[in-house]
Phi, psi and omega in degrees: 000316177214151178289137176256331179272072182197162179266130176236150171288123182265319183190182174249156185305326181295336182287342178243017181292327185259351182162188183291154179233127175265133179209136177267128182225124182052039179082353181265127176273116190233145173247131180249141180197170176265119181271207182298137181073010179081003181285139180291139178231157179213124177226170178301136183276063187207114178283128183290351179284296182231012176080012180290152176291123179293340179293348176270006181264205181226169175245124179233118179052042176079010180241145183270124183247123180298137181277003181263304181230007174086015177295132182259130183247148174268165181295341180268007179088004180274144174280133186252318185194162174201136183306121175073010184227157172259122185232011185293344181268358180295140176290152178290147170269168184290138173244158187234146173291133183216143180221147174251117184203143174062024181084011178229161172250124186252145178229149176247100186283355180268213183292121186300324184293344179268353186285115179246113180304336179293348180271355179296135183304124183286132180239093184298324183292338181283346182248358186249118181295350177284353180248151172237151182223141171213143182196191182202197187213138174232149171253117190239134182270071173201160175305131182300336180289335175293326176291320176300315177304315182300318185279336179271355174226098185271013175302329182296343181302324181302330187251312182287326185241044187299333184260010183225294183240356182278150172198153188297333182296340177297317178298327188275347181258110183290133178278158173239141182233132178227163175243128178239093185069241176258016179251138175252132182236121175243124185238145174218132179234136179237134182244140173057052178242160176277138182290138175287172188308315182299317182283336170297316177299317181294320178297315178299319180298331179266012177074025183245154178297137182254005183246020179249154175299149182228163166259133187237147180221153175219116180236106186263127182237112176266133174230134178293150011277334186192037181257136176230119175250131185237113173281121182228155177171172175223149175224145176309133187302142175094002182252007177110004177059239182304326183267009181295153176295156186299334186281002177232016182217163172233118184223156184206173171242119174280122186259126182226108173251119186248113186246110181299141172254297175232189178292342181229027177203153178205165173259133184239111178261112186240158177181181177219128175256131182232154181242047170213137182045058185295339183270359183271098183294329180298321177294316179302315180295320180295316179295318179299316180298314180295318181293322178299319178294320180298313182289334175297326177293322175296321185303311181298316181298315184292319180293323179284330173297315179300318179299319178296317181295325177289326181285331182231067187294341184263000180287135178273131180266150179282146176247126181238168181296332180290346181274001189303318183298312179294321180297316181288327175296316178296325178297319178294317178299317180299317180296316181292323179293319177298320179294320179295318179293322179295320178296321179294318179296320179297319179296318178295322179295321180295321178294320180295328180291000000 
């Protein structure tokens, strides 16, 4: 269902500022907290004493203390102490590779020894002061692959987001889909169209006229296990569209980190990185508010889609050319998942031999 030997966004630093956080990721119940020296730690959300969730406990001097009977845990999953008891013989619970980078906390829910921090998705905008970022988080009751489908086919904007980023010209501009290694890229370009409300706001924020025709682009990039980065923008018509100079356009990267929870639920970390007026917090707040409303519209549609699919599991769905991005993304995920499962079976066979 989902890759485990991969890096996922688990949470943001503010979520563990006051204490431990319990979160289920790829079927694994994990507790995140700041251990010794302030370094992020992640262990199984299960106290080996009576099975209580460790996320209901506290952190004392960098150690996780169970909120039920006071069992103290180490960052490596070892039991360290408990008032009036000997616990050194308790078996270790599972610990997870975890990294704090780019303003997010990442977890590798699979085999810890395979976790290479160098494989974390590079975010150039997170390290460059010429960019600004604002975002949020949703908990959505649907298969994470439905969200990937949604983001790799933006035709739905005309209908789901009719009052913000949708316009009829999206339907009229055929997308193209290509595969670059393990990345799927779906692109759509519109020329000489009027900007919809959200992009009118972005043009004004960048000091540009919002009542002139524009060239608009959407370039969706899927990378496994479940990240989608979308280059979006508008430029005054006739200046080259995507390649237009910065002084006639407003462009951004829509950031989408999709973290599976169960087979029918996921955590969705969304945001927008922009490269104009990065120091203007009012613009950041305005874009975050607008984007939050847009994604709320997706949330209802996706959750009700999931309910329909569960109610009618044998219904065959139609496949259209606009679905190519999601279909190819699922194909890459399927291939990688089969390889991961084959490696696991090979390892079990070797141990059995």
